[in-house]
C-alpha atoms as a printed R data frame, in Angstrom:
    type eleno elety resid chain resno       x      y       z
1   ATOM     1    CA   MET     A     1  -0.149  0.313   0.194
2   ATOM     2    CA   LYS     A     2   1.143  3.662  -0.944
3   ATOM     3    CA   MET     A     3   1.038  5.650   2.282
4   ATOM     4    CA   LYS     A     4   1.172  9.631   2.845
5   ATOM     5    CA   LYS     A     5   0.731 12.093   5.631
6   ATOM     6    CA   TYR     A     6  -0.677 15.368   5.444
7   ATOM     7    CA   THR     A     7  -0.776 18.440   6.877
8   ATOM     8    CA   ALA     A     8  -3.457 21.258   6.741
9   ATOM     9    CA   ASP     A     9  -5.516 23.832   8.252
10  ATOM    10    CA   THR     A    10  -8.752 21.892   8.845
11  ATOM    11    CA   MET     A    11  -9.878 18.478   7.714
12  ATOM    12    CA   VAL     A    12 -11.729 19.073   5.230
13  ATOM    13    CA   GLN     A    13  -8.331 20.766   3.475
14  ATOM    14    CA   ALA     A    14  -6.652 17.472   4.073
15  ATOM    15    CA   MET     A    15  -9.152 15.539   2.609
16  ATOM    16    CA   GLU     A    16  -9.153 17.882  -0.819
17  ATOM    17    CA   LYS     A    17  -5.373 16.939  -0.173
18  ATOM    18    CA   VAL     A    18  -5.832 13.223  -0.108
19  ATOM    19    CA   ARG     A    19  -8.372 13.051  -2.810
20  ATOM    20    CA   GLN     A    20  -6.154 14.623  -5.029
21  ATOM    21    CA   ASP     A    21  -3.188 12.468  -4.885
22  ATOM    22    CA   PHE     A    22  -5.133  9.164  -4.419
23  ATOM    23    CA   GLY     A    23  -8.732  9.887  -5.379
24  ATOM    24    CA   GLU     A    24 -11.653  8.519  -3.954
25  ATOM    25    CA   ASP     A    25 -10.404  4.993  -2.906
26  ATOM    26    CA   SER     A    26  -8.335  6.623  -0.581
27  ATOM    27    CA   VAL     A    27  -8.404  5.170   2.691
28  ATOM    28    CA   ILE     A    28  -7.525  7.415   6.248
29  ATOM    29    CA   LEU     A    29  -5.107  5.087   8.331
30  ATOM    30    CA   SER     A    30  -5.556  7.856  10.758
31  ATOM    31    CA   SER     A    31  -5.843 11.707  11.873
32  ATOM    32    CA   THR     A    32  -3.721 13.824  14.782
33  ATOM    33    CA   ILE     A    33  -4.871 17.165  16.611
34  ATOM    34    CA   VAL     A    34  -1.199 18.539  16.162
35  ATOM    35    CA   GLN     A    35  -0.281 21.932  17.776
36  ATOM    36    CA   SER     A    36   2.686 23.704  16.860
37  ATOM    37    CA   LYS     A    37   5.423 25.170  19.523
38  ATOM    38    CA   GLY     A    38   5.511 28.503  18.616
39  ATOM    39    CA   PHE     A    39   7.532 31.033  19.583
40  ATOM    40    CA   LEU     A    40   8.607 31.949  23.498
41  ATOM    41    CA   GLY     A    41   5.488 29.297  23.760
42  ATOM    42    CA   LEU     A    42   2.826 32.248  22.234
43  ATOM    43    CA   PHE     A    43   1.285 32.100  18.803
44  ATOM    44    CA   LYS     A    44   0.375 28.108  18.961
45  ATOM    45    CA   LYS     A    45  -1.506 26.982  16.118
46  ATOM    46    CA   LYS     A    46  -3.295 23.867  15.603
47  ATOM    47    CA   SER     A    47  -3.376 21.812  12.465
48  ATOM    48    CA   VAL     A    48  -4.380 18.413  11.592
49  ATOM    49    CA   GLU     A    49  -2.275 15.268  10.541
50  ATOM    50    CA   VAL     A    50  -4.036 12.562   8.501
51  ATOM    51    CA   VAL     A    51  -2.166  9.663   7.360
52  ATOM    52    CA   ALA     A    52  -4.158  8.298   3.866
53  ATOM    53    CA   GLY     A    53  -3.465  5.100   1.994
54  ATOM    54    CA   TYR     A    54  -4.221  3.831  -1.050
55  ATOM    55    CA   ASP     A    55  -4.194  0.043  -3.499
56  ATOM    56    CA   GLU     A    56  -4.013 -2.712  -1.031
57  ATOM    57    CA   PRO     A    57  -6.187 -3.973   1.464
58  ATOM    58    CA   ILE     A    58  -5.422 -3.081   4.860
59  ATOM    59    CA   SER     A    59  -6.056 -4.877   8.242
60  ATOM    60    CA   VAL     A    60  -8.653 -3.808  10.817
61  ATOM    61    CA   LYS     A    61  -5.116 -3.382  12.882
62  ATOM    62    CA   GLU     A    62  -3.654 -1.397  10.266
63  ATOM    63    CA   LYS     A    63  -6.612  1.061   9.730
64  ATOM    64    CA   THR     A    64  -6.734  2.100  13.567
65  ATOM    65    CA   ALA     A    65  -2.696  1.738  14.326
66  ATOM    66    CA   PRO     A    66  -1.602  5.755  14.639
67  ATOM    67    CA   ILE     A    67   1.225  5.513  11.971
68  ATOM    68    CA   PHE     A    68   3.259  8.152  11.954
69  ATOM    69    CA   ASN     A    69   1.024 10.009  15.123
70  ATOM    70    CA   GLU     A    70   3.241 12.218  16.713
71  ATOM    71    CA   PRO     A    71   2.391 12.543  20.919
72  ATOM    72    CA   VAL     A    72   0.616 15.310  21.544
73  ATOM    73    CA   LYS     A    73   0.883 17.580  24.547
74  ATOM    74    CA   HIS     A    74  -2.299 17.698  26.986
75  ATOM    75    CA   ASP     A    75  -3.272 21.766  27.399
76  ATOM    76    CA   ALA     A    76  -6.146 23.892  28.091
77  ATOM    77    CA   ASP     A    77  -6.891 24.064  24.879
78  ATOM    78    CA   GLN     A    78  -6.989 20.041  23.827
79  ATOM    79    CA   ASP     A    79 -10.970 20.052  24.637
80  ATOM    80    CA   SER     A    80 -11.451 22.997  21.910
81  ATOM    81    CA   MET     A    81  -9.172 21.526  19.377
82  ATOM    82    CA   ILE     A    82 -10.965 18.048  19.153
83  ATOM    83    CA   HIS     A    83 -14.473 19.758  19.349
84  ATOM    84    CA   ASP     A    84 -13.343 21.411  16.462
85  ATOM    85    CA   LEU     A    85 -12.058 18.211  14.691
86  ATOM    86    CA   LYS     A    86 -15.428 16.760  15.569
87  ATOM    87    CA   LYS     A    87 -17.197 19.526  14.047
88  ATOM    88    CA   GLU     A    88 -14.666 19.011  10.992
89  ATOM    89    CA   MET     A    89 -15.407 15.709  10.735
90  ATOM    90    CA   LYS     A    90 -19.350 16.442  11.043
91  ATOM    91    CA   GLU     A    91 -18.897 18.635   7.882
92  ATOM    92    CA   MET     A    92 -16.758 15.819   5.660
93  ATOM    93    CA   LYS     A    93 -19.293 13.300   6.071
94  ATOM    94    CA   GLN     A    94 -22.339 15.840   5.364
95  ATOM    95    CA   LEU     A    95 -20.417 16.615   2.147
96  ATOM    96    CA   LEU     A    96 -20.169 13.156   1.466
97  ATOM    97    CA   LYS     A    97 -23.445 12.354   2.057
98  ATOM    98    CA   THR     A    98 -24.393 14.901  -0.748
99  ATOM    99    CA   ASN     A    99 -22.223 13.071  -2.944
100 ATOM   100    CA   HIS     A   100 -21.264 15.773  -4.685
101 ATOM   101    CA   THR     A   101 -17.703 13.760  -5.411
102 ATOM   102    CA   PRO     A   102 -16.267 15.263  -9.137
103 ATOM   103    CA   LEU     A   103 -17.650 12.226 -11.431
104 ATOM   104    CA   GLU     A   104 -15.532 11.114 -14.631
105 ATOM   105    CA   PHE     A   105 -17.137 11.583 -17.647
106 ATOM   106    CA   HIS     A   106 -14.462 10.093 -20.110
107 ATOM   107    CA   GLN     A   107 -16.452  7.157 -20.094
108 ATOM   108    CA   TYR     A   108 -19.184  8.520 -22.432
109 ATOM   109    CA   PRO     A   109 -19.212 10.341 -25.771
110 ATOM   110    CA   GLU     A   110 -18.197 13.753 -26.344
111 ATOM   111    CA   GLU     A   111 -21.793 14.779 -27.180
112 ATOM   112    CA   MET     A   112 -22.515 13.798 -23.959
113 ATOM   113    CA   GLN     A   113 -20.277 16.095 -22.289
114 ATOM   114    CA   GLU     A   114 -22.254 19.296 -22.203
115 ATOM   115    CA   LEU     A   115 -25.132 18.047 -20.492
116 ATOM   116    CA   LEU     A   116 -23.243 16.090 -17.705
117 ATOM   117    CA   LYS     A   117 -20.707 19.061 -17.153
118 ATOM   118    CA   ARG     A   118 -23.737 21.260 -16.365
119 ATOM   119    CA   LEU     A   119 -25.627 19.382 -13.901
120 ATOM   120    CA   SER     A   120 -22.279 18.466 -12.482
121 ATOM   121    CA   ALA     A   121 -22.102 22.308 -12.082
122 ATOM   122    CA   GLN     A   122 -25.092 22.843 -10.936
123 ATOM   123    CA   GLU     A   123 -24.208 20.157  -7.888
124 ATOM   124    CA   LEU     A   124 -26.879 17.925  -9.164
125 ATOM   125    CA   ASN     A   125 -26.227 14.460  -6.473
126 ATOM   126    CA   GLY     A   126 -23.678 12.150  -8.740
127 ATOM   127    CA   VAL     A   127 -25.919  9.462  -8.072
128 ATOM   128    CA   THR     A   128 -29.017 11.282 -10.112
129 ATOM   129    CA   ILE     A   129 -25.981 12.493 -12.631
130 ATOM   130    CA   GLN     A   130 -24.772  8.405 -12.944
131 ATOM   131    CA   LYS     A   131 -28.706  7.688 -13.423
132 ATOM   132    CA   ILE     A   132 -29.141 10.144 -16.323
133 ATOM   133    CA   ALA     A   133 -25.787  9.601 -18.097
134 ATOM   134    CA   SER     A   134 -26.310  5.469 -18.111
135 ATOM   135    CA   GLU     A   135 -29.835  5.759 -19.725
136 ATOM   136    CA   ILE     A   136 -28.846  8.330 -22.256
137 ATOM   137    CA   PHE     A   137 -26.144  6.173 -23.358
138 ATOM   138    CA   SER     A   138 -27.835  3.013 -23.075
139 ATOM   139    CA   ARG     A   139 -30.354  4.219 -25.552
140 ATOM   140    CA   MET     A   140 -27.415  5.798 -27.917
141 ATOM   141    CA   LYS     A   141 -25.944  2.537 -28.127
142 ATOM   142    CA   THR     A   142 -29.483  0.260 -28.311
143 ATOM   143    CA   GLU     A   143 -30.666  2.569 -30.972
144 ATOM   144    CA   LYS     A   144 -27.516  3.227 -32.809
145 ATOM   145    CA   VAL     A   145 -27.707  7.179 -33.138
146 ATOM   146    CA   ASP     A   146 -26.420 10.026 -31.631
147 ATOM   147    CA   PHE     A   147 -28.705 11.910 -29.457
148 ATOM   148    CA   THR     A   148 -28.796 15.675 -30.267
149 ATOM   149    CA   ALA     A   149 -28.341 17.961 -26.818
150 ATOM   150    CA   ASP     A   150 -32.469 19.254 -26.706
151 ATOM   151    CA   GLU     A   151 -32.523 15.002 -27.211
152 ATOM   152    CA   GLN     A   152 -30.786 14.884 -24.531
153 ATOM   153    CA   LYS     A   153 -32.550 17.019 -21.957
154 ATOM   154    CA   LYS     A   154 -35.588 15.648 -22.751
155 ATOM   155    CA   ILE     A   155 -34.139 11.999 -21.326
156 ATOM   156    CA   ALA     A   156 -32.564 13.790 -18.413
157 ATOM   157    CA   ARG     A   157 -36.117 15.487 -17.798
158 ATOM   158    CA   GLU     A   158 -38.100 12.363 -17.498
159 ATOM   159    CA   ILE     A   159 -35.776 11.018 -15.723
160 ATOM   160    CA   LEU     A   160 -35.559 13.889 -13.304
161 ATOM   161    CA   LYS     A   161 -39.696 14.038 -13.081
162 ATOM   162    CA   GLU     A   162 -39.896 10.857 -12.045
163 ATOM   163    CA   GLU     A   163 -38.239 11.286  -9.266
164 ATOM   164    CA   LEU     A   164 -40.027 14.344  -8.231
165 ATOM   165    CA   ALA     A   165 -43.531 12.474  -9.605
166 ATOM   166    CA   ASP     A   166 -45.327 11.820  -6.163
167 ATOM   167    CA   LEU     A   167 -44.172 15.135  -4.225
168 ATOM   168    CA   PRO     A   168 -46.363 18.338  -3.210
169 ATOM   169    CA   PHE     A   169 -45.542 21.199  -5.414
170 ATOM   170    CA   GLY     A   170 -48.118 24.572  -5.522
171 ATOM   171    CA   GLY     A   171 -48.787 27.018  -3.348
172 ATOM   172    CA   VAL     A   172 -50.918 27.312  -0.046
173 ATOM   173    CA   PRO     A   173 -54.360 25.852  -0.177
174 ATOM   174    CA   PHE     A   174 -55.519 28.490   2.919
175 ATOM   175    CA   LYS     A   175 -57.812 26.163   3.954
176 ATOM   176    CA   LYS     A   176 -56.414 25.996   7.321
177 ATOM   177    CA   LYS     A   177 -56.730 28.946   9.782
178 ATOM   178    CA   TYR     A   178 -53.111 29.097  10.756
179 ATOM   179    CA   VAL     A   179 -50.019 29.272   8.925
180 ATOM   180    CA   ASN     A   180 -47.090 28.758  10.149
181 ATOM   181    CA   VAL     A   181 -43.886 29.770   8.601
182 ATOM   182    CA   LEU     A   182 -40.469 28.680  10.213
183 ATOM   183    CA   GLY     A   183 -36.671 28.744   9.197
184 ATOM   184    CA   PRO     A   184 -33.436 29.981   9.999
185 ATOM   185    CA   THR     A   185 -32.201 33.848  10.388
186 ATOM   186    CA   GLY     A   186 -31.194 35.191   7.111
187 ATOM   187    CA   VAL     A   187 -33.385 33.182   4.640
188 ATOM   188    CA   GLY     A   188 -36.264 36.444   4.459
189 ATOM   189    CA   LYS     A   189 -39.188 34.485   5.920
190 ATOM   190    CA   THR     A   190 -40.707 37.898   7.001
191 ATOM   191    CA   THR     A   191 -41.048 38.902   3.721
192 ATOM   192    CA   THR     A   192 -41.783 36.037   2.334
193 ATOM   193    CA   ILE     A   193 -44.873 35.216   4.819
194 ATOM   194    CA   ALA     A   194 -45.984 39.199   3.871
195 ATOM   195    CA   LYS     A   195 -46.235 38.110   0.360
196 ATOM   196    CA   ILE     A   196 -48.497 34.828   1.553
197 ATOM   197    CA   ALA     A   197 -50.514 36.760   3.011
198 ATOM   198    CA   ALA     A   198 -50.885 39.126   0.502
199 ATOM   199    CA   ARG     A   199 -51.860 36.762  -1.834
200 ATOM   200    CA   SER     A   200 -54.450 35.619   0.361
201 ATOM   201    CA   LEU     A   201 -55.887 38.704   0.295
202 ATOM   202    CA   ILE     A   202 -55.688 39.900  -3.123
203 ATOM   203    CA   GLU     A   203 -56.620 36.602  -4.682
204 ATOM   204    CA   HIS     A   204 -58.671 35.049  -1.943
205 ATOM   205    CA   LYS     A   205 -60.188 37.673   0.065
206 ATOM   206    CA   ARG     A   206 -59.159 36.303   2.808
207 ATOM   207    CA   LYS     A   207 -59.317 38.318   6.365
208 ATOM   208    CA   VAL     A   208 -55.699 37.889   7.165
209 ATOM   209    CA   ALA     A   209 -53.796 38.692  10.406
210 ATOM   210    CA   PHE     A   210 -50.136 38.388  11.959
211 ATOM   211    CA   VAL     A   211 -48.608 36.558  14.973
212 ATOM   212    CA   THR     A   212 -44.854 37.380  15.301
213 ATOM   213    CA   THR     A   213 -42.842 35.422  18.140
214 ATOM   214    CA   ASP     A   214 -39.345 36.767  16.421
215 ATOM   215    CA   THR     A   215 -39.062 38.978  19.655
216 ATOM   216    CA   TYR     A   216 -34.941 39.119  19.860
217 ATOM   217    CA   ARG     A   217 -35.349 41.850  17.171
218 ATOM   218    CA   ILE     A   218 -37.289 45.019  16.779
219 ATOM   219    CA   ALA     A   219 -36.553 45.551  13.672
220 ATOM   220    CA   ALA     A   220 -38.200 42.262  12.442
221 ATOM   221    CA   ILE     A   221 -40.960 43.384  14.735
222 ATOM   222    CA   GLU     A   222 -41.108 46.418  12.525
223 ATOM   223    CA   GLN     A   223 -41.070 45.236   9.618
224 ATOM   224    CA   LEU     A   224 -43.831 42.509  10.101
225 ATOM   225    CA   ARG     A   225 -45.945 45.940  11.418
226 ATOM   226    CA   THR     A   226 -45.124 48.002   7.973
227 ATOM   227    CA   TYR     A   227 -46.508 45.333   5.612
228 ATOM   228    CA   ALA     A   228 -49.075 44.496   7.750
229 ATOM   229    CA   ASN     A   229 -50.293 48.078   7.640
230 ATOM   230    CA   LEU     A   230 -50.264 48.524   3.992
231 ATOM   231    CA   LEU     A   231 -52.387 45.081   4.063
232 ATOM   232    CA   GLN     A   232 -54.383 46.793   6.870
233 ATOM   233    CA   ALA     A   233 -53.842 43.977   8.711
234 ATOM   234    CA   PRO     A   234 -53.660 43.483  12.792
235 ATOM   235    CA   VAL     A   235 -50.077 41.835  14.447
236 ATOM   236    CA   GLU     A   236 -49.794 40.519  17.795
237 ATOM   237    CA   VAL     A   237 -46.666 40.028  19.155
238 ATOM   238    CA   ALA     A   238 -45.652 36.547  21.755
239 ATOM   239    CA   TYR     A   239 -43.405 36.724  23.755
240 ATOM   240    CA   ASN     A   240 -44.133 33.522  25.492
241 ATOM   241    CA   GLU     A   241 -46.836 30.597  25.230
242 ATOM   242    CA   ASN     A   242 -49.199 32.560  27.608
243 ATOM   243    CA   ASP     A   243 -48.600 35.568  24.842
244 ATOM   244    CA   PHE     A   244 -48.997 33.032  21.823
245 ATOM   245    CA   LYS     A   245 -52.691 31.648  23.020
246 ATOM   246    CA   MET     A   246 -53.913 35.330  24.135
247 ATOM   247    CA   ALA     A   247 -52.961 36.466  20.550
248 ATOM   248    CA   LEU     A   248 -54.823 33.657  18.673
249 ATOM   249    CA   GLU     A   249 -58.103 34.637  20.695
250 ATOM   250    CA   ASN     A   250 -57.872 38.044  19.894
251 ATOM   251    CA   LEU     A   251 -57.698 37.053  16.217
252 ATOM   252    CA   SER     A   252 -60.279 34.283  16.295
253 ATOM   253    CA   ALA     A   253 -62.676 35.967  13.707
254 ATOM   254    CA   LYS     A   254 -59.781 36.592  10.647
255 ATOM   255    CA   ASP     A   255 -59.678 33.879   7.884
256 ATOM   256    CA   VAL     A   256 -56.007 32.925   8.543
257 ATOM   257    CA   VAL     A   257 -53.858 34.158  10.927
258 ATOM   258    CA   PHE     A   258 -49.943 33.758   9.593
259 ATOM   259    CA   ILE     A   259 -47.137 33.100  12.478
260 ATOM   260    CA   ASP     A   260 -43.715 34.086  12.078
261 ATOM   261    CA   THR     A   261 -41.585 32.666  14.104
262 ATOM   262    CA   ALA     A   262 -38.248 33.518  14.921
263 ATOM   263    CA   GLY     A   263 -34.956 33.670  13.121
264 ATOM   264    CA   ARG     A   264 -32.210 31.710  14.881
265 ATOM   265    CA   ASN     A   265 -29.337 29.115  14.491
266 ATOM   266    CA   TYR     A   266 -31.905 26.219  14.039
267 ATOM   267    CA   LYS     A   267 -28.865 23.725  13.779
268 ATOM   268    CA   GLU     A   268 -29.233 24.337  17.585
269 ATOM   269    CA   LYS     A   269 -31.494 21.626  18.824
270 ATOM   270    CA   LYS     A   270 -32.492 24.202  22.212
271 ATOM   271    CA   PHE     A   271 -33.586 26.680  19.723
272 ATOM   272    CA   VAL     A   272 -35.938 24.241  18.208
273 ATOM   273    CA   ASP     A   273 -37.040 22.970  21.533
274 ATOM   274    CA   ASP     A   274 -38.242 26.492  22.499
275 ATOM   275    CA   LEU     A   275 -40.104 26.561  19.189
276 ATOM   276    CA   LYS     A   276 -41.769 23.825  20.468
277 ATOM   277    CA   ARG     A   277 -42.561 24.957  23.633
278 ATOM   278    CA   LEU     A   278 -44.294 28.377  21.927
279 ATOM   279    CA   ILE     A   279 -46.214 27.430  19.296
280 ATOM   280    CA   ASP     A   280 -48.918 24.594  19.779
281 ATOM   281    CA   PHE     A   281 -48.605 22.750  16.532
282 ATOM   282    CA   GLU     A   282 -51.635 20.081  17.722
283 ATOM   283    CA   LEU     A   283 -54.035 23.438  15.965
284 ATOM   284    CA   GLU     A   284 -55.787 23.536  12.744
285 ATOM   285    CA   MET     A   285 -52.126 24.506  11.093
286 ATOM   286    CA   GLU     A   286 -49.911 24.160   8.598
287 ATOM   287    CA   SER     A   287 -46.217 24.923   8.531
288 ATOM   288    CA   TYR     A   288 -43.708 25.452   6.418
289 ATOM   289    CA   LEU     A   289 -40.094 25.521   6.131
290 ATOM   290    CA   VAL     A   290 -38.281 28.447   4.249
291 ATOM   291    CA   LEU     A   291 -34.382 27.896   2.805
292 ATOM   292    CA   SER     A   292 -32.388 29.580   1.224
293 ATOM   293    CA   THR     A   293 -30.912 28.679  -1.721
294 ATOM   294    CA   THR     A   294 -28.213 30.502  -0.944
295 ATOM   295    CA   THR     A   295 -27.151 28.683   1.944
296 ATOM   296    CA   LYS     A   296 -25.002 25.660   1.115
297 ATOM   297    CA   GLU     A   297 -26.203 21.984   0.969
298 ATOM   298    CA   SER     A   298 -24.916 20.681   4.022
299 ATOM   299    CA   ASP     A   299 -26.082 23.537   6.418
300 ATOM   300    CA   MET     A   300 -29.719 23.255   4.907
301 ATOM   301    CA   ARG     A   301 -29.521 19.301   5.858
302 ATOM   302    CA   SER     A   302 -28.412 20.233   9.024
303 ATOM   303    CA   ILE     A   303 -31.864 22.440  10.011
304 ATOM   304    CA   VAL     A   304 -34.015 20.106   8.069
305 ATOM   305    CA   ASP     A   305 -32.820 17.199  10.417
306 ATOM   306    CA   GLN     A   306 -33.730 19.470  13.539
307 ATOM   307    CA   PHE     A   307 -37.150 19.986  11.893
308 ATOM   308    CA   LEU     A   308 -38.075 16.385  10.786
309 ATOM   309    CA   GLU     A   309 -40.055 16.454  14.196
310 ATOM   310    CA   PHE     A   310 -42.476 18.938  13.430
311 ATOM   311    CA   PRO     A   311 -45.056 18.469  10.823
312 ATOM   312    CA   ILE     A   312 -43.349 20.656   7.915
313 ATOM   313    CA   LYS     A   313 -45.942 20.147   4.877
314 ATOM   314    CA   GLN     A   314 -43.803 21.902   2.114
315 ATOM   315    CA   PHE     A   315 -40.464 23.785   1.319
316 ATOM   316    CA   ILE     A   316 -40.132 27.508   0.546
317 ATOM   317    CA   PHE     A   317 -37.070 28.439  -0.991
318 ATOM   318    CA   THR     A   318 -35.901 31.824  -1.057
319 ATOM   319    CA   LYS     A   319 -33.555 33.790  -2.977
320 ATOM   320    CA   LEU     A   320 -33.167 32.284  -6.306
321 ATOM   321    CA   ASP     A   321 -32.501 35.272  -7.951
322 ATOM   322    CA   GLU     A   322 -29.031 35.012  -5.854
323 ATOM   323    CA   THR     A   323 -27.921 31.371  -6.893
324 ATOM   324    CA   GLU     A   324 -26.076 29.863  -9.947
325 ATOM   325    CA   THR     A   325 -27.092 26.478  -8.694
326 ATOM   326    CA   ILE     A   326 -30.499 24.610  -8.211
327 ATOM   327    CA   GLY     A   327 -28.890 21.005  -7.834
328 ATOM   328    CA   PRO     A   328 -29.313 20.967  -3.698
329 ATOM   329    CA   VAL     A   329 -32.935 22.083  -4.199
330 ATOM   330    CA   PHE     A   330 -33.553 18.730  -6.229
331 ATOM   331    CA   ASN     A   331 -31.273 17.178  -3.329
332 ATOM   332    CA   LEU     A   332 -32.962 18.328  -0.537
333 ATOM   333    CA   LEU     A   333 -36.534 17.540  -2.288
334 ATOM   334    CA   LYS     A   334 -35.575 13.670  -3.343
335 ATOM   335    CA   ASP     A   335 -33.870 12.852  -0.154
336 ATOM   336    CA   TYR     A   336 -36.506 14.221   2.269
337 ATOM   337    CA   HIS     A   337 -39.337 13.535   0.238
338 ATOM   338    CA   MET     A   338 -40.918 16.756   0.185
339 ATOM   339    CA   GLY     A   339 -42.105 19.580  -2.088
340 ATOM   340    CA   ILE     A   340 -42.303 23.161  -2.574
341 ATOM   341    CA   ALA     A   341 -44.786 25.650  -2.161
342 ATOM   342    CA   TYR     A   342 -43.137 28.739  -3.403
343 ATOM   343    CA   VAL     A   343 -39.655 30.604  -4.696
344 ATOM   344    CA   THR     A   344 -39.099 33.660  -4.730
345 ATOM   345    CA   ASP     A   345 -36.874 35.648  -6.409
346 ATOM   346    CA   GLY     A   346 -36.965 39.478  -5.055
347 ATOM   347    CA   GLN     A   347 -37.555 41.625  -2.403
348 ATOM   348    CA   GLU     A   348 -41.015 43.413  -3.650
349 ATOM   349    CA   VAL     A   349 -44.319 41.906  -2.182
350 ATOM   350    CA   PRO     A   350 -46.288 40.421  -3.785
351 ATOM   351    CA   GLU     A   351 -45.018 39.999  -6.613
352 ATOM   352    CA   ASP     A   352 -41.471 38.566  -6.268
353 ATOM   353    CA   LEU     A   353 -43.234 35.179  -5.487
354 ATOM   354    CA   GLU     A   354 -43.774 32.071  -7.866
355 ATOM   355    CA   GLU     A   355 -46.155 28.922  -6.990
356 ATOM   356    CA   ALA     A   356 -43.611 26.472  -7.423
357 ATOM   357    CA   THR     A   357 -43.528 23.422 -10.130
358 ATOM   358    CA   VAL     A   358 -41.856 20.443 -11.054
359 ATOM   359    CA   GLU     A   359 -40.528 22.235 -14.425
360 ATOM   360    CA   LYS     A   360 -39.847 25.585 -13.021
361 ATOM   361    CA   ILE     A   361 -37.086 23.544 -11.251
362 ATOM   362    CA   LEU     A   362 -35.880 20.809 -13.993
363 ATOM   363    CA   THR     A   363 -36.033 24.299 -16.035
364 ATOM   364    CA   LEU     A   364 -33.541 26.047 -13.976
365 ATOM   365    CA   LEU     A   365 -31.506 22.881 -13.435
366 ATOM   366    CA   LEU     A   366 -31.154 22.083 -17.245
367 ATOM   367    CA   GLU     A   367 -31.399 25.165 -19.287
368 ATOM   368    CA   GLU     A   368 -28.832 27.951 -19.872
369 ATOM   369    CA   GLY     A   369 -30.246 30.941 -17.640
370 ATOM   370    CA   GLY     A   370 -33.083 28.670 -16.490
371 ATOM   371    CA   HIS     A   371 -36.091 30.931 -16.758
372 ATOM   372    CA   ALA     A   372 -38.993 28.677 -17.364
């Protein structure tokens, strides 16, 4: 077996070096946190040492043996370094889980390269790209013809559409009294909920109202009040469970009550638990999880995982105008078996809100410019 030791600032950087030298079949034999001595004991710097191997099968003993590991002195920073390394390892697992490793396309004909490279650039998961490539290539061999770019896209569209066939797409039906919008900070929940409420008022003639639990940011409350004033709709602020119940009682005469939850770092479970205590999800309620398309996929997956215990009906994806890649959206829909209610592509209320369709997502994936 060929072996080599790598040193990098993070585990992610170390793994990238391993991939460059040994490819995807490499084996990590050991990983260690090391720390430089620094000048006069100051300016210490932590780094990660990884020993990787390739080629011959290795025994369990070899896999676990601390090859080339240097002794690490335990000091006050050791626990912190171990915590950081675990975090890096978790990020690596998420990257591997999404299956976004570069694909080799050389085994396919030249005329297929453009489509496969586009799907890869769109960060569509590797399994689906391989499925599309195999189907196109199989038809080429069976039918003894070279498919044009448009014909290849047609086959890809068929496969992708089938992957999403059973998922619910389309906007809020406004059949339940409460519409609950969840999601992390910075994804545009307040603007999104205002857009949906405006549609409800203008197109469906519903009497609307708002409840906000985002009491951490004064600006968020004022932003919602501004939108509510434009819609001539009341706003209730809920600081705790009793406030929330009282707010719903005060708004009992309204047709639809939109609940704007606090934007927090929902990768941390304690914020999810706080939300669970505050809102009664047993009410006549539909809940939607808002995610930004500008968020990297591994982070979106962490957020979705935390919300799986809630009755989430559909996703809402924002900031479509701020991203060049739509593959992560498709990957989440497929893996979590959840559809989309809306996509947003700007700040205008209610204009920049579009009911999601399968065709919209597929067009963004397959066509330059991505306009449906």
